[in-house]
C-alpha beads as a LAMMPS data file, in Angstrom:
LAMMPS data file: protein, C-alpha beads

147 atoms
146 bonds

1 atom types
1 bond types

-500.0 500.0 xlo xhi
-500.0 500.0 ylo yhi
-500.0 500.0 zlo zhi

Masses

1 110.0

Atoms # bond

1 1 1 209.783 -410.925 364.016
2 1 1 207.078 -413.452 362.862
3 1 1 207.073 -417.175 363.381
4 1 1 205.059 -419.619 361.751
5 1 1 204.565 -422.942 363.472
6 1 1 205.481 -426.308 361.606
7 1 1 202.252 -427.028 360.476
8 1 1 201.688 -423.957 358.022
9 1 1 205.120 -425.456 356.421
10 1 1 203.130 -428.719 355.946
11 1 1 199.940 -426.983 354.893
12 1 1 202.344 -425.436 352.224
13 1 1 203.490 -428.460 351.656
14 1 1 200.206 -430.047 350.931
15 1 1 198.602 -427.049 349.159
16 1 1 201.949 -427.481 346.759
17 1 1 200.668 -431.069 346.386
18 1 1 197.089 -430.350 345.353
19 1 1 198.426 -427.825 342.522
20 1 1 200.565 -431.116 341.230
21 1 1 196.788 -432.518 341.115
22 1 1 195.298 -429.719 339.198
23 1 1 198.176 -429.007 336.591
24 1 1 198.497 -432.811 335.613
25 1 1 194.876 -432.591 333.644
26 1 1 197.347 -429.904 331.593
27 1 1 199.815 -432.309 331.449
28 1 1 202.398 -429.456 333.146
29 1 1 204.787 -429.861 336.589
30 1 1 205.350 -427.710 339.127
31 1 1 208.554 -426.706 337.638
32 1 1 207.226 -426.113 334.401
33 1 1 204.637 -424.200 335.427
34 1 1 206.757 -421.689 337.595
35 1 1 208.722 -421.260 334.613
36 1 1 205.692 -420.305 332.392
37 1 1 204.385 -417.948 335.085
38 1 1 208.033 -416.012 335.190
39 1 1 207.739 -415.892 331.095
40 1 1 204.447 -414.388 331.786
41 1 1 205.719 -411.127 332.684
42 1 1 208.404 -411.305 329.685
43 1 1 211.210 -412.436 328.246
44 1 1 213.999 -413.783 330.361
45 1 1 217.451 -415.238 329.879
46 1 1 218.156 -418.406 331.852
47 1 1 220.334 -416.604 334.563
48 1 1 217.402 -414.346 335.613
49 1 1 214.595 -417.538 335.322
50 1 1 217.027 -419.119 337.683
51 1 1 217.094 -416.471 340.351
52 1 1 213.650 -415.380 340.041
53 1 1 212.855 -419.806 340.832
54 1 1 215.122 -419.965 343.282
55 1 1 216.832 -422.693 340.849
56 1 1 220.222 -423.136 339.184
57 1 1 220.763 -422.534 335.925
58 1 1 221.567 -426.033 334.707
59 1 1 217.895 -426.602 336.692
60 1 1 215.887 -424.173 334.585
61 1 1 217.622 -425.533 331.011
62 1 1 216.306 -428.897 332.061
63 1 1 212.717 -427.740 332.388
64 1 1 213.044 -425.019 329.403
65 1 1 214.106 -427.910 327.288
66 1 1 211.093 -429.890 327.923
67 1 1 208.497 -426.902 327.641
68 1 1 210.540 -425.745 324.170
69 1 1 210.056 -429.293 322.585
70 1 1 206.393 -428.581 323.506
71 1 1 206.701 -425.211 321.621
72 1 1 205.110 -423.533 324.856
73 1 1 208.443 -420.861 324.871
74 1 1 211.061 -420.282 322.560
75 1 1 215.181 -419.673 322.840
76 1 1 215.555 -416.090 321.286
77 1 1 219.264 -414.442 320.838
78 1 1 218.744 -410.903 322.545
79 1 1 219.037 -407.761 320.323
80 1 1 221.989 -406.140 321.673
81 1 1 223.987 -409.519 322.633
82 1 1 223.586 -412.357 320.569
83 1 1 225.424 -414.179 323.409
84 1 1 222.380 -413.970 325.905
85 1 1 219.590 -416.127 325.008
86 1 1 216.248 -415.334 325.991
87 1 1 213.110 -417.444 326.674
88 1 1 209.840 -415.957 325.785
89 1 1 206.617 -417.534 325.400
90 1 1 205.017 -418.829 322.688
91 1 1 200.960 -418.519 321.795
92 1 1 200.351 -421.969 323.066
93 1 1 202.781 -421.660 326.119
94 1 1 200.581 -418.452 326.689
95 1 1 197.384 -421.103 326.364
96 1 1 198.382 -423.541 327.999
97 1 1 199.487 -421.321 331.108
98 1 1 195.953 -420.136 331.307
99 1 1 194.702 -423.739 331.223
100 1 1 196.567 -424.130 334.250
101 1 1 195.669 -421.429 336.582
102 1 1 192.146 -422.550 335.353
103 1 1 192.677 -425.866 336.347
104 1 1 194.802 -424.953 339.299
105 1 1 192.319 -422.357 340.760
106 1 1 189.340 -424.965 340.221
107 1 1 191.209 -427.280 342.052
108 1 1 191.687 -424.825 345.185
109 1 1 188.128 -423.477 345.118
110 1 1 186.787 -427.022 344.954
111 1 1 188.861 -427.875 348.255
112 1 1 188.135 -424.703 350.149
113 1 1 184.216 -425.743 349.075
114 1 1 184.909 -427.977 351.704
115 1 1 184.787 -425.269 354.354
116 1 1 181.704 -424.224 356.818
117 1 1 180.824 -421.709 353.956
118 1 1 181.605 -419.283 351.565
119 1 1 182.864 -416.523 353.456
120 1 1 185.300 -419.172 354.774
121 1 1 186.560 -420.290 351.486
122 1 1 186.795 -416.805 350.323
123 1 1 189.342 -415.738 353.431
124 1 1 191.206 -419.132 352.964
125 1 1 191.775 -418.072 349.043
126 1 1 192.164 -414.586 349.696
127 1 1 194.780 -415.435 351.657
128 1 1 196.323 -417.142 349.342
129 1 1 196.554 -413.377 347.425
130 1 1 197.863 -412.313 350.717
131 1 1 200.930 -414.496 349.955
132 1 1 201.668 -413.312 346.751
133 1 1 202.111 -410.171 347.968
134 1 1 204.473 -410.851 350.128
135 1 1 206.349 -413.517 347.744
136 1 1 206.531 -410.352 344.834
137 1 1 207.603 -408.091 348.125
138 1 1 209.880 -410.415 349.115
139 1 1 211.789 -411.319 345.955
140 1 1 211.675 -407.167 344.748
141 1 1 213.506 -406.907 347.961
142 1 1 215.587 -409.717 347.591
143 1 1 216.562 -408.587 344.331
144 1 1 217.501 -404.552 345.187
145 1 1 219.868 -406.593 348.064
146 1 1 217.418 -405.951 351.247
147 1 1 216.675 -409.393 351.967

Bonds

1 1 1 2
2 1 2 3
3 1 3 4
4 1 4 5
5 1 5 6
6 1 6 7
7 1 7 8
8 1 8 9
9 1 9 10
10 1 10 11
11 1 11 12
12 1 12 13
13 1 13 14
14 1 14 15
15 1 15 16
16 1 16 17
17 1 17 18
18 1 18 19
19 1 19 20
20 1 20 21
21 1 21 22
22 1 22 23
23 1 23 24
24 1 24 25
25 1 25 26
26 1 26 27
27 1 27 28
28 1 28 29
29 1 29 30
30 1 30 31
31 1 31 32
32 1 32 33
33 1 33 34
34 1 34 35
35 1 35 36
36 1 36 37
37 1 37 38
38 1 38 39
39 1 39 40
40 1 40 41
41 1 41 42
42 1 42 43
43 1 43 44
44 1 44 45
45 1 45 46
46 1 46 47
47 1 47 48
48 1 48 49
49 1 49 50
50 1 50 51
51 1 51 52
52 1 52 53
53 1 53 54
54 1 54 55
55 1 55 56
56 1 56 57
57 1 57 58
58 1 58 59
59 1 59 60
60 1 60 61
61 1 61 62
62 1 62 63
63 1 63 64
64 1 64 65
65 1 65 66
66 1 66 67
67 1 67 68
68 1 68 69
69 1 69 70
70 1 70 71
71 1 71 72
72 1 72 73
73 1 73 74
74 1 74 75
75 1 75 76
76 1 76 77
77 1 77 78
78 1 78 79
79 1 79 80
80 1 80 81
81 1 81 82
82 1 82 83
83 1 83 84
84 1 84 85
85 1 85 86
86 1 86 87
87 1 87 88
88 1 88 89
89 1 89 90
90 1 90 91
91 1 91 92
92 1 92 93
93 1 93 94
94 1 94 95
95 1 95 96
96 1 96 97
97 1 97 98
98 1 98 99
99 1 99 100
100 1 100 101
101 1 101 102
102 1 102 103
103 1 103 104
104 1 104 105
105 1 105 106
106 1 106 107
107 1 107 108
108 1 108 109
109 1 109 110
110 1 110 111
111 1 111 112
112 1 112 113
113 1 113 114
114 1 114 115
115 1 115 116
116 1 116 117
117 1 117 118
118 1 118 119
119 1 119 120
120 1 120 121
121 1 121 122
122 1 122 123
123 1 123 124
124 1 124 125
125 1 125 126
126 1 126 127
127 1 127 128
128 1 128 129
129 1 129 130
130 1 130 131
131 1 131 132
132 1 132 133
133 1 133 134
134 1 134 135
135 1 135 136
136 1 136 137
137 1 137 138
138 1 138 139
139 1 139 140
140 1 140 141
141 1 141 142
142 1 142 143
143 1 143 144
144 1 144 145
145 1 145 146
146 1 146 147
């Protein structure tokens, strides 16, 4: 089994703070950003969002309420089951999500720019792409009951 030093968790926490700094430029919290990211893949009820985000349904509802108030997402009844309410990104939500992605990417690229050279900066940013692969595979395995 692979192990990680405590330093890896600390670096991840520091990176999370830098993501928050980038998100502040578009007036989003990390929780709001995460919810918008999940909805970029399509409509989802609160229970699915909660499972994907590893939070409770009431937490999703609280975050979603703020995004609905800002016109970034809408709640819609599912076609086959009026009791189920899905959440979807609005056009404004898509625009804000794209702006948030740009702000966060810019913030991380700015910080990576302090490495010795462009190759090291590219390697650092490429490491994040590897983490995305690992997280996506973990989520898929968990959904299939293998994790």
